[in-house]
PADRENVO-744801 format. One record per atom (N, C-alpha, C, O, CB): atom name; x, y, z; residue in three letters. Coordinates in Angstrom, 3 decimals. Glycine has a CB too. Example, Ala and Ser with C-alpha at 12.3 -4.5 7.8 and 13.67 -1.06 7.14 Angstrom:
% residues 2
   atomo          X          Y          Z   residuo
       N     13.190     -5.690      7.800       Ala
      CA     12.300     -4.500      7.800       Ala
       C     13.200     -3.300      7.800       Ala
       O     14.236     -3.319      8.465       Ala
      CB     11.308     -4.473      9.046       Ala
       N     12.850     -2.250      7.080       Ser
      CA     13.670     -1.060      7.140       Ser
       C     12.900      0.030      7.870       Ser
       O     13.409      1.138      8.039       Ser
      CB     14.084     -0.598      5.725       Ser
END
This chain:
% residues 57
   atomo          X          Y          Z   residuo
       N    -61.620    -48.380    -65.746       Unk
      CA    -60.791    -48.112    -64.605       Unk
       C    -60.876    -49.304    -63.660       Unk
       O    -61.922    -49.945    -63.558       Unk
      CB    -61.215    -46.803    -63.906       Unk
       N    -59.792    -49.599    -62.977       Unk
      CA    -59.742    -50.742    -62.075       Unk
       C    -60.693    -50.551    -60.898       Unk
       O    -60.985    -49.428    -60.487       Unk
      CB    -58.315    -50.959    -61.571       Unk
       N    -61.161    -51.660    -60.374       Unk
      CA    -62.031    -51.611    -59.204       Unk
       C    -61.214    -51.241    -57.970       Unk
       O    -60.091    -51.716    -57.797       Unk
      CB    -62.750    -52.966    -58.996       Unk
       N    -61.772    -50.404    -57.126       Unk
      CA    -61.120    -49.986    -55.896       Unk
       C    -61.901    -50.571    -54.731       Unk
       O    -63.123    -50.431    -54.672       Unk
      CB    -61.030    -48.429    -55.795       Unk
       N    -61.211    -51.223    -53.803       Unk
      CA    -61.873    -51.757    -52.615       Unk
       C    -61.148    -51.271    -51.364       Unk
       O    -60.190    -50.504    -51.460       Unk
      CB    -61.914    -53.308    -52.655       Unk
       N    -61.601    -51.713    -50.191       Unk
      CA    -61.044    -51.207    -48.931       Unk
       C    -59.595    -51.598    -48.688       Unk
       O    -58.953    -51.029    -47.805       Unk
      CB    -61.871    -51.692    -47.793       Unk
       N    -59.067    -52.541    -49.436       Unk
      CA    -57.663    -52.933    -49.304       Unk
       C    -56.752    -52.170    -50.258       Unk
       O    -55.550    -52.432    -50.316       Unk
      CB    -57.517    -54.419    -49.547       Unk
       N    -57.316    -51.237    -50.996       Unk
      CA    -56.571    -50.502    -52.013       Unk
       C    -55.936    -49.243    -51.452       Unk
       O    -56.351    -48.719    -50.418       Unk
      CB    -57.478    -50.145    -53.170       Unk
       N    -54.932    -48.780    -52.151       Unk
      CA    -54.342    -47.461    -51.928       Unk
       C    -53.832    -46.994    -53.282       Unk
       O    -53.476    -47.805    -54.138       Unk
      CB    -53.182    -47.496    -50.838       Unk
       N    -53.800    -45.691    -53.465       Unk
      CA    -53.270    -45.119    -54.702       Unk
       C    -52.013    -44.344    -54.341       Unk
       O    -52.031    -43.485    -53.460       Unk
      CB    -54.328    -44.194    -55.420       Unk
       N    -50.928    -44.655    -55.027       Unk
      CA    -49.673    -43.946    -54.827       Unk
       C    -49.243    -43.392    -56.177       Unk
       O    -49.008    -44.148    -57.119       Unk
      CB    -48.571    -44.880    -54.211       Unk
       N    -49.143    -42.081    -56.266       Unk
      CA    -48.697    -41.408    -57.484       Unk
       C    -47.252    -40.987    -57.225       Unk
       O    -46.973    -40.255    -56.276       Unk
      CB    -49.626    -40.160    -57.859       Unk
       N    -46.343    -41.450    -58.068       Unk
      CA    -44.926    -41.229    -57.820       Unk
       C    -44.344    -40.223    -58.796       Unk
       O    -44.351    -40.437    -60.008       Unk
      CB    -44.164    -42.538    -57.907       Unk
       N    -43.841    -39.127    -58.255       Unk
      CA    -42.981    -38.165    -58.928       Unk
       C    -43.498    -37.678    -60.285       Unk
       O    -42.827    -37.837    -61.304       Unk
      CB    -41.643    -38.765    -59.111       Unk
       N    -44.679    -37.094    -60.290       Unk
      CA    -45.212    -36.496    -61.510       Unk
       C    -44.617    -35.092    -61.623       Unk
       O    -44.827    -34.259    -60.741       Unk
      CB    -46.795    -36.457    -61.499       Unk
       N    -43.892    -34.829    -62.680       Unk
      CA    -43.174    -33.568    -62.859       Unk
       C    -43.952    -32.626    -63.770       Unk
       O    -44.260    -32.978    -64.909       Unk
      CB    -41.775    -33.824    -63.435       Unk
       N    -44.270    -31.442    -63.282       Unk
      CA    -44.972    -30.455    -64.093       Unk
       C    -44.149    -30.076    -65.325       Unk
       O    -44.710    -29.839    -66.395       Unk
      CB    -45.287    -29.205    -63.259       Unk
       N    -42.842    -30.020    -65.184       Unk
      CA    -41.976    -29.649    -66.301       Unk
       C    -42.081    -30.591    -67.492       Unk
       O    -41.784    -30.194    -68.618       Unk
      CB    -40.557    -29.597    -65.839       Unk
       N    -42.495    -31.825    -67.262       Unk
      CA    -42.658    -32.774    -68.367       Unk
       C    -43.920    -32.505    -69.179       Unk
       O    -44.134    -33.122    -70.223       Unk
      CB    -42.690    -34.193    -67.832       Unk
       N    -44.749    -31.591    -68.703       Unk
      CA    -46.009    -31.280    -69.383       Unk
       C    -46.010    -29.874    -69.975       Unk
       O    -47.069    -29.311    -70.250       Unk
      CB    -47.173    -31.428    -68.417       Unk
       N    -44.845    -29.324    -70.164       Unk
      CA    -44.742    -27.958    -70.674       Unk
       C    -43.748    -27.878    -71.826       Unk
       O    -42.801    -28.660    -71.904       Unk
      CB    -44.328    -26.999    -69.554       Unk
       N    -43.977    -26.939    -72.700       Unk
      CA    -43.022    -26.635    -73.756       Unk
       C    -43.033    -27.608    -74.915       Unk
       O    -43.874    -28.502    -74.998       Unk
      CB    -41.669    -26.587    -73.190       Unk
       N    -42.075    -27.410    -75.807       Unk
      CA    -41.990    -28.212    -77.031       Unk
       C    -41.699    -29.689    -76.759       Unk
       O    -42.119    -30.547    -77.535       Unk
      CB    -40.920    -27.648    -77.936       Unk
       N    -40.993    -29.999    -75.680       Unk
      CA    -40.620    -31.380    -75.393       Unk
       C    -41.534    -32.076    -74.414       Unk
       O    -41.130    -33.042    -73.767       Unk
      CB    -39.242    -31.423    -74.873       Unk
       N    -42.788    -31.591    -74.290       Unk
      CA    -43.679    -32.183    -73.297       Unk
       C    -43.988    -33.638    -73.615       Unk
       O    -43.933    -34.066    -74.768       Unk
      CB    -44.971    -31.388    -73.210       Unk
       N    -44.309    -34.378    -72.580       Unk
      CA    -44.584    -35.805    -72.706       Unk
       C    -45.825    -36.057    -73.570       Unk
       O    -46.727    -35.222    -73.637       Unk
      CB    -44.769    -36.432    -71.320       Unk
       N    -45.853    -37.204    -74.220       Unk
      CA    -46.960    -37.618    -75.077       Unk
       C    -48.245    -37.711    -74.264       Unk
       O    -48.267    -38.357    -73.216       Unk
      CB    -46.651    -38.969    -75.752       Unk
       N    -49.308    -37.077    -74.731       Unk
      CA    -50.632    -37.114    -74.123       Unk
       C    -50.613    -36.725    -72.642       Unk
       O    -51.353    -37.285    -71.834       Unk
      CB    -51.226    -38.496    -74.278       Unk
       N    -49.773    -35.776    -72.305       Unk
      CA    -49.602    -35.376    -70.915       Unk
       C    -50.919    -34.939    -70.262       Unk
       O    -51.206    -35.334    -69.132       Unk
      CB    -48.590    -34.252    -70.830       Unk
       N    -51.704    -34.144    -70.947       Unk
      CA    -52.961    -33.667    -70.378       Unk
       C    -53.895    -34.832    -70.047       Unk
       O    -54.561    -34.822    -69.012       Unk
      CB    -53.649    -32.699    -71.348       Unk
       N    -53.942    -35.814    -70.911       Unk
      CA    -54.798    -36.985    -70.684       Unk
       C    -54.288    -37.812    -69.506       Unk
       O    -55.081    -38.340    -68.727       Unk
      CB    -54.866    -37.858    -71.952       Unk
       N    -52.987    -37.922    -69.378       Unk
      CA    -52.403    -38.666    -68.256       Unk
       C    -52.740    -37.979    -66.933       Unk
       O    -53.150    -38.635    -65.975       Unk
      CB    -50.866    -38.790    -68.422       Unk
       N    -52.567    -36.656    -66.883       Unk
      CA    -52.885    -35.905    -65.670       Unk
       C    -54.376    -36.036    -65.346       Unk
       O    -54.743    -36.177    -64.179       Unk
      CB    -52.494    -34.414    -65.834       Unk
       N    -55.225    -35.991    -66.352       Unk
      CA    -56.665    -36.150    -66.130       Unk
       C    -56.979    -37.524    -65.540       Unk
       O    -57.817    -37.630    -64.644       Unk
      CB    -57.437    -35.952    -67.446       Unk
       N    -56.317    -38.581    -66.031       Unk
      CA    -56.546    -39.928    -65.490       Unk
       C    -56.060    -40.039    -64.048       Unk
       O    -56.724    -40.652    -63.211       Unk
      CB    -55.843    -40.979    -66.359       Unk
       N    -54.901    -39.446    -63.757       Unk
      CA    -54.394    -39.439    -62.380       Unk
       C    -55.389    -38.732    -61.466       Unk
       O    -55.710    -39.239    -60.391       Unk
      CB    -53.006    -38.749    -62.306       Unk
       N    -55.874    -37.573    -61.883       Unk
      CA    -56.826    -36.819    -61.074       Unk
       C    -58.126    -37.581    -60.868       Unk
       O    -58.673    -37.582    -59.766       Unk
      CB    -57.113    -35.479    -61.720       Unk
       N    -58.625    -38.228    -61.911       Unk
      CA    -59.866    -38.998    -61.798       Unk
       C    -59.696    -40.167    -60.831       Unk
       O    -60.571    -40.424    -60.004       Unk
      CB    -60.306    -39.515    -63.178       Unk
       N    -58.583    -40.867    -60.933       Unk
      CA    -58.343    -42.018    -60.065       Unk
       C    -58.190    -41.598    -58.610       Unk
       O    -58.777    -42.221    -57.725       Unk
      CB    -57.101    -42.774    -60.521       Unk
       N    -57.408    -40.550    -58.347       Unk
      CA    -57.226    -40.117    -56.957       Unk
       C    -58.526    -39.557    -56.386       Unk
       O    -58.822    -39.768    -55.210       Unk
      CB    -56.110    -39.059    -56.864       Unk
       N    -59.301    -38.850    -57.197       Unk
      CA    -60.600    -38.323    -56.748       Unk
       C    -61.549    -39.477    -56.397       Unk
       O    -62.222    -39.437    -55.368       Unk
      CB    -61.234    -37.416    -57.848       Unk
       N    -61.598    -40.498    -57.251       Unk
      CA    -62.460    -41.655    -56.998       Unk
       C    -62.022    -42.377    -55.724       Unk
       O    -62.860    -42.763    -54.909       Unk
      CB    -62.434    -42.625    -58.202       Unk
       N    -60.734    -42.556    -55.558       Unk
      CA    -60.228    -43.236    -54.363       Unk
       C    -60.583    -42.456    -53.103       Unk
       O    -61.117    -43.017    -52.146       Unk
      CB    -58.707    -43.424    -54.454       Unk
       N    -60.285    -41.165    -53.109       Unk
      CA    -60.558    -40.351    -51.912       Unk
       C    -62.041    -40.319    -51.580       Unk
       O    -62.411    -40.353    -50.406       Unk
      CB    -60.047    -38.924    -52.109       Unk
       N    -62.894    -40.255    -52.593       Unk
      CA    -64.332    -40.216    -52.326       Unk
       C    -64.823    -41.543    -51.742       Unk
       O    -65.864    -41.589    -51.086       Unk
      CB    -65.102    -39.890    -53.614       Unk
       N    -64.070    -42.621    -51.982       Unk
      CA    -64.403    -43.932    -51.420       Unk
       C    -63.695    -44.174    -50.092       Unk
       O    -63.815    -45.255    -49.514       Unk
      CB    -64.040    -45.035    -52.406       Unk
       N    -62.952    -43.167    -49.599       Unk
      CA    -62.237    -43.316    -48.335       Unk
       C    -60.940    -44.089    -48.460       Unk
       O    -60.398    -44.565    -47.463       Unk
      CB    -63.112    -43.990    -47.340       Unk
       N    -60.441    -44.217    -49.682       Unk
      CA    -59.194    -44.941    -49.948       Unk
       C    -58.042    -43.939    -49.938       Unk
       O    -58.159    -42.867    -50.532       Unk
      CB    -59.261    -45.709    -51.318       Unk
       N    -56.927    -44.267    -49.273       Unk
      CA    -55.787    -43.348    -49.277       Unk
       C    -55.261    -43.117    -50.693       Unk
       O    -55.145    -44.053    -51.483       Unk
      CB    -54.667    -43.891    -48.386       Unk
       N    -54.948    -41.873    -50.997       Unk
      CA    -54.344    -41.500    -52.277       Unk
       C    -53.240    -40.488    -51.972       Unk
       O    -53.519    -39.365    -51.552       Unk
      CB    -55.420    -40.905    -53.286       Unk
       N    -52.001    -40.885    -52.183       Unk
      CA    -50.861    -40.068    -51.796       Unk
       C    -49.936    -39.807    -52.971       Unk
       O    -49.819    -40.617    -53.890       Unk
      CB    -50.094    -40.734    -50.673       Unk
       N    -49.283    -38.653    -52.917       Unk
      CA    -48.279    -38.266    -53.893       Unk
       C    -46.915    -38.413    -53.265       Unk
       O    -46.662    -37.884    -52.182       Unk
      CB    -48.504    -36.823    -54.393       Unk
       N    -46.026    -39.136    -53.943       Unk
      CA    -44.635    -39.263    -53.500       Unk
       C    -43.819    -38.400    -54.448       Unk
       O    -43.789    -38.635    -55.656       Unk
      CB    -44.134    -40.780    -53.496       Unk
       N    -43.164    -37.408    -53.885       Unk
      CA    -42.349    -36.475    -54.671       Unk
       C    -40.888    -36.784    -54.432       Unk
       O    -40.398    -36.670    -53.308       Unk
      CB    -42.664    -34.995    -54.305       Unk
       N    -40.194    -37.172    -55.477       Unk
      CA    -38.774    -37.504    -55.362       Unk
       C    -37.950    -36.327    -55.855       Unk
       O    -38.077    -35.911    -57.007       Unk
      CB    -38.429    -38.793    -56.164       Unk
       N    -37.123    -35.802    -55.000       Unk
      CA    -36.214    -34.717    -55.371       Unk
       C    -34.819    -35.083    -54.871       Unk
       O    -34.616    -35.272    -53.671       Unk
      CB    -36.690    -33.336    -54.776       Unk
       N    -33.864    -35.182    -55.787       Unk
      CA    -32.503    -35.560    -55.362       Unk
       C    -31.863    -34.494    -54.490       Unk
       O    -30.725    -34.657    -54.051       Unk
      CB    -31.620    -35.818    -56.579       Unk
END
């Protein structure tokens, strides 16, 4: 995992739950969500901003 320092921020953009469900779910979706959660948890525990940007037309 990349090093996080005080100049860092984590921005997670438009992760759709629907892409992780059903027959057409995204490849390795569970692993991707786990990596996102681990990275945001690590950032927040270090006092680094971690934000979700939700795009809805």
